[in-house]
C-alpha positions in Angstrom: 116.3 111.5 92.4 113.4 109.6 93.9 109.6 109.6 93.9 108.5 109.9 97.5 105.0 109.3 98.7 103.8 111.0 101.9 100.7 109.4 103.5 98.8 109.6 106.8 99.0 106.4 108.9 96.0 107.2 111.2 92.7 109.0 110.4 94.1 112.2 108.8 95.3 115.5 110.3 98.7 114.0 111.1 100.6 116.9 109.7 101.5 115.6 106.3 102.0 119.2 105.0 104.7 119.8 107.6 106.5 116.6 106.7 106.3 117.5 103.0 107.5 120.9 103.8 110.6 119.5 105.4 111.8 118.4 102.0 111.6 122.1 101.1 113.4 123.7 98.2 114.8 120.4 96.9 111.4 119.2 95.6 110.8 119.7 91.9 107.1 118.6 91.9 104.6 118.3 94.7 101.6 116.2 93.7 98.1 116.0 95.3 96.8 112.7 94.0 93.5 112.1 95.9 90.7 113.7 97.8 89.3 117.2 97.4 88.7 120.2 99.6 87.4 118.0 102.4 91.0 117.8 103.7 93.3 120.5 104.8 96.9 121.3 105.7 98.0 124.0 108.1 101.6 125.2 107.6 103.6 127.7 109.4 106.4 129.3 107.3 108.5 132.2 108.7 105.9 132.7 111.4 103.1 132.9 108.8 100.2 130.4 109.0 98.7 129.1 105.8 95.6 126.9 105.7 95.4 124.9 102.4 92.5 122.8 101.5 92.9 121.8 97.9 96.3 123.1 96.8 99.4 121.0 97.4 101.6 122.2 100.3 104.3 122.5 97.7 102.6 125.7 96.5 104.8 127.5 99.2 108.0 126.1 97.8 109.9 126.9 94.5 109.0 123.6 92.7 105.9 122.9 90.6 102.7 122.1 92.5 100.4 119.6 90.8 96.8 118.6 91.2 96.5 115.1 89.7 93.8 113.2 88.0 92.8 111.4 91.3 91.6 114.7 92.9 88.1 116.1 92.7 88.2 119.8 92.2 85.8 122.5 93.5 86.7 125.3 91.1 85.3 128.0 93.3 87.4 126.8 96.3 90.5 126.4 94.0 90.4 130.0 92.8 89.4 131.4 96.2 92.5 129.7 97.7 94.7 130.9 94.8 93.4 134.5 95.2 94.1 134.4 98.9 97.7 133.2 98.5 98.2 135.8 95.7 97.0 138.5 98.0 99.7 137.4 100.5 102.5 137.6 97.9 102.7 133.9 97.1 103.3 133.0 93.5 100.7 130.4 92.4 101.4 130.7 88.6 103.4 127.4 88.7 100.3 125.3 89.5 99.4 122.7 86.9 96.2 120.7 86.8 95.4 117.3 85.3 93.0 117.4 82.3 91.5 114.2 83.7 90.8 115.5 87.3 87.0 115.5 88.0 85.0 118.5 89.0 82.8 119.0 92.0 79.6 120.6 90.7 77.2 122.6 92.9 74.7 119.7 92.8 77.3 117.4 94.3 77.4 119.5 97.4 73.6 119.6 97.6 73.4 115.8 97.4 76.1 115.4 100.0 74.3 117.5 102.5 70.7 116.1 102.0 72.0 112.5 101.9 73.8 112.9 105.2 70.7 114.4 106.8 68.6 111.5 105.3 70.9 108.9 107.0 70.2 110.4 110.5 71.9 108.3 113.1 73.7 106.3 110.4 75.4 109.4 109.0 79.0 109.1 107.9 80.2 112.5 109.2 81.1 113.9 105.8 82.2 117.5 105.4 79.3 118.2 103.0 81.8 119.4 100.3 80.4 117.2 97.6 83.4 114.9 97.4 81.6 111.6 97.8 78.9 112.4 95.1 81.6 113.6 92.7 83.5 110.3 93.1 80.3 108.4 92.7 79.7 110.2 89.4 83.2 109.4 88.3 82.7 105.7 88.9 79.2 105.8 87.3 80.8 107.4 84.3 78.7 110.5 84.4 81.3 112.8 85.9 82.6 116.1 84.7 86.3 116.5 84.0 88.6 119.5 83.9 89.1 119.0 80.1 85.3 119.3 79.6 85.5 123.0 80.6 87.4 123.6 77.4 84.5 122.5 75.2 81.4 124.5 76.2 78.8 122.4 74.4 80.2 119.2 75.7 80.1 120.5 79.2 76.5 121.6 78.8 75.5 118.2 77.4 77.2 116.4 80.2 75.7 118.5 83.0 72.2 118.0 81.5 72.7 114.3 81.3 74.0 114.0 84.8 71.0 115.9 86.2 68.3 113.8 84.6 68.5 111.2 87.4 69.7 113.5 90.1 66.7 115.9 89.8 64.3 113.0 90.1 66.1 112.0 93.3 66.2 115.5 94.7 62.5 116.3 94.0 60.9 112.9 94.7 63.0 111.5 97.5 64.6 114.5 99.3 61.8 117.1 98.7 64.3 119.6 97.2 64.1 121.9 94.3 65.3 120.7 90.9 68.7 122.0 89.7 68.8 124.1 86.6 71.4 122.6 84.2 72.1 125.9 82.4 72.8 127.6 85.7 75.3 124.9 86.7 77.0 125.0 83.3 77.2 128.8 83.4 78.7 128.7 86.8 81.4 126.1 85.9 82.2 127.8 82.5 82.9 131.1 84.3 86.2 129.5 85.5 87.2 128.1 82.1 89.5 131.0 81.1 91.4 130.8 84.3 91.7 127.0 84.2 92.9 126.8 80.6 96.5 127.8 81.2 96.9 125.3 84.0 95.7 122.2 82.1 98.4 119.6 81.4 99.0 116.0 80.6 100.2 115.6 84.2 101.0 111.9 83.9 103.3 112.5 80.9 105.0 115.4 82.7 105.6 113.6 85.9 107.0 110.5 84.2 109.3 112.7 82.1 110.4 114.5 85.3 111.2 111.2 87.1 113.0 109.9 84.0 115.1 113.1 84.1 116.1 112.6 87.8 113.8 115.2 89.3 112.5 114.8 92.8 108.7 114.3 92.9 106.7 114.2 96.1 103.2 112.6 96.1 101.2 114.1 98.8 98.2 112.1 100.0 95.1 113.6 101.6 93.3 112.0 104.6 95.0 108.8 105.7 95.2 105.0 105.4 92.4 104.3 107.8 90.1 106.6 105.8 90.8 104.7 102.5 87.7 103.5 100.8 89.1 100.0 100.5 91.3 99.6 103.5 89.8 102.0 106.1 87.0 101.7 108.7 84.3 101.4 106.0 81.8 103.0 105.7 83.3 105.7 107.8 85.9 106.6 105.2 86.6 109.0 102.4 85.6 108.1 98.8 89.1 107.7 97.3 92.4 105.9 97.8 94.8 108.0 99.9 97.0 105.0 100.4 100.5 104.9 98.8 99.2 102.9 95.9 96.7 105.7 95.2 99.7 107.8 94.2 100.0 105.7 91.0 96.4 105.7 90.0 95.9 109.3 91.1 98.8 110.7 89.1 99.6 108.3 86.3 103.0 107.0 87.4 104.0 103.4 87.8 104.8 101.8 91.1 108.4 101.2 90.1 108.7 105.0 90.2 108.2 105.2 93.9 111.4 104.9 95.9 110.3 105.9 99.4 107.0 105.8 101.3 106.9 108.2 104.3 104.2 107.6 106.8 103.1 110.5 109.0 101.9 109.7 112.5 100.8 112.1 115.2 102.4 111.4 118.6 98.8 110.8 119.9 95.7 110.0 117.8 92.9 112.1 116.4 89.9 111.5 114.2 87.2 113.7 112.7 83.7 112.4 111.8 82.0 109.2 112.8 83.5 105.7 113.1 85.3 103.5 115.6 88.3 104.9 117.6 89.6 102.4 120.2 91.8 104.8 122.1 89.4 107.8 122.1 89.3 109.8 125.3 86.0 111.2 126.3 87.3 112.9 129.5 89.5 115.7 130.7 92.6 114.1 129.1 91.0 114.2 125.7 90.0 117.8 126.3 93.6 118.6 127.2 95.0 117.0 124.1 92.5 118.9 122.0 93.2 122.2 123.6 97.0 121.9 123.7 97.2 120.4 120.2 94.8 122.9 118.6 92.8 120.0 117.4 90.1 121.6 115.2 89.7 120.8 111.6 91.5 123.0 109.1 88.7 122.7 106.6 85.6 122.4 108.8 86.7 123.8 112.2 85.1 120.8 113.8 86.7 119.7 117.1 88.7 116.5 116.6 88.2 113.4 118.6 91.4 112.8 120.6 93.1 109.7 122.1 96.4 108.1 123.0 98.8 106.8 120.4 97.7 103.5 118.9 100.5 101.5 117.4 98.1 98.9 116.1 96.6 101.5 113.8 100.0 102.8 112.6 101.6 99.4 112.3 98.8 98.2 110.0 99.3 101.3 107.8 103.0 100.9 107.7 102.7 97.3 106.7 100.0 97.7 104.0 101.7 100.7 102.4 105.2 99.5 102.5 106.2 102.5 104.6 110.0 103.0 104.7 110.1 105.9 107.2 107.8 107.4 109.7 107.7 111.1 110.6 106.2 111.6 114.1 104.5 115.0 114.5 103.3 117.1 117.5 105.6 115.3 120.0 105.8 118.7 121.8 102.1 118.5 122.7 102.8 115.6 125.1 105.2 117.8 127.2 104.0 118.0 130.8 102.4 114.6 131.2 103.8 112.6 134.1 102.8 109.3 132.5 101.8 108.7 128.8 99.7 105.7 128.0 100.4 103.8 124.8 98.0 101.1 123.5 100.0 97.9 123.0 97.0 95.5 122.3 93.2 95.3 122.2 90.9 93.1 124.2 88.1 91.8 122.0 85.5 89.6 123.5 88.0 88.7 126.3 90.8 87.8 123.8 94.1 89.8 123.5 94.6 91.0 120.0 98.0 92.4 119.0 97.2 93.3 115.3 94.7 95.7 114.0 91.5 93.7 113.3 90.1 93.3 109.7 86.6 92.8 111.0 84.8 96.1 111.7 82.8 94.5 114.5 86.0 93.7 116.3 87.3 97.2 115.9 84.1 98.6 117.4 84.4 96.3 120.4 88.1 96.7 120.9 89.2 97.9 124.3 92.8 99.3 124.5 95.4 97.6 126.6 97.8 100.3 127.8 101.5 100.5 128.7 102.5 103.5 130.7 105.6 105.4 129.7 107.4 108.1 131.7 106.7 111.6 130.4 108.9 114.7 130.4 108.5 118.4 131.5 111.3 120.0 129.5 110.4 122.3 126.5 111.5 120.4 123.4 110.5 123.0 120.8 114.1 124.1 120.4 115.6 120.7 120.0 117.1 119.9 116.6 118.9 116.6 117.2 117.6 113.4 118.8 120.3 113.6 121.6 118.9 117.0 122.7 115.6 115.5 123.6 115.0 114.5 127.2 115.9 110.8 128.0 112.2 109.9 128.7 111.2 111.6 125.4 113.8 109.6 123.5 112.5 106.4 125.2 108.9 107.2 124.2 110.0 107.6 120.5 112.1 104.4 120.6 109.2 102.4 122.2 106.8 103.7 119.5 109.4 102.6 116.8 109.4 99.1 118.3 105.6 98.9 118.3 105.0 100.1 114.8 107.9 98.1 113.4 109.2 100.9 111.2 112.0 103.4 111.8 111.1 106.9 112.9 113.2 109.2 110.7 111.8 112.6 111.8 110.0 114.3 114.6 108.0 117.5 114.7 108.6 119.5 117.9 106.6 122.6 117.0 104.4 124.2 114.4 107.2 126.0 112.5 109.0 124.7 109.4 112.3 124.7 111.3 110.9 122.9 114.4 111.9 119.4 113.5 114.4 116.7 114.6 115.7 114.7 111.6 117.2 111.4 112.5 117.5 110.0 109.0 117.3 111.8 105.7 114.0 111.4 103.8 115.6 111.8 100.4 
């Protein structure tokens, strides 16, 4: 059985959870390998809606859900989410957690918020969840890891050492109160007994599983264009949600990955700051936001909306080696007489047909549109490609041409069963 990576090809919120959920009961392990609770998945199972922020979407399936070493973990959020699912009758006891995953401490959230305010007009648009500062500590080698919770004195020493510089910054630069190291350590240690049974050598377990022929799905948070190396820097996240991040964020080698599934929404959305060439700042954008329910799962912020941009998706497919695309929310486009699709940019009077590498070019890019016929029929009940209206089929086929990757599945509604599968993902 293969290792499958599921990634976003736009700026996040494409519906990765739904695509992962399509693999359903056949998945043995579902692995979150990057990000923190600054991302979210909304799933609808048997008419029940579940909003997940830190837990893998596989928590709703019979396999083993995994939080890998590439994730930064807010323990308070983790157990709040677990308790909420337990209260709804969901078994969360299968969850395993990498000993090497890093912890988001309370002072990371403080720093995230005050830094964003300090930037003013140059703000990044972070969620204020402490993700960036936690990754910064990881790279600076002053981070706290899950395994540190299992040694009280070690944790206290590491918290105190980490706060020496941060308290100077908080007090002297940001005019904030100093953080008490013992209070932070006490707060984190209060979760130690609940964490202990979950801690595993995740890398070893996943490699053993793949060697034994198990099906492992690696579930990325955010998306390619929010990747810290390949996204619209600095308006990005602080980790590598690209397909290659599945290796560093879980401990498996690239030869273990058999299929890369890219998720693309049938239009485009973005949360936070940063360039967005096809963004609609008019009634059409408002309609997409309303009809698509485009409000952040984690923050509740209204998402910026625009038409489908194949240049964005094609770049993600190319750089990640995407083998299959799952197109989500196609049903939201029902009722449009004409549907614009961006086929190129105009940058300083020049036609550009590939996504630019220079940020200044992305900022200046003006979309060049092709107008495709829409459809009025309700497609939410379609389960085969042939059941879709002819103009809907034509829309999908044209997108497939433009992104240069086959579209293997289509989401036609919020429910688990509301999907049209053209090719198997396994």
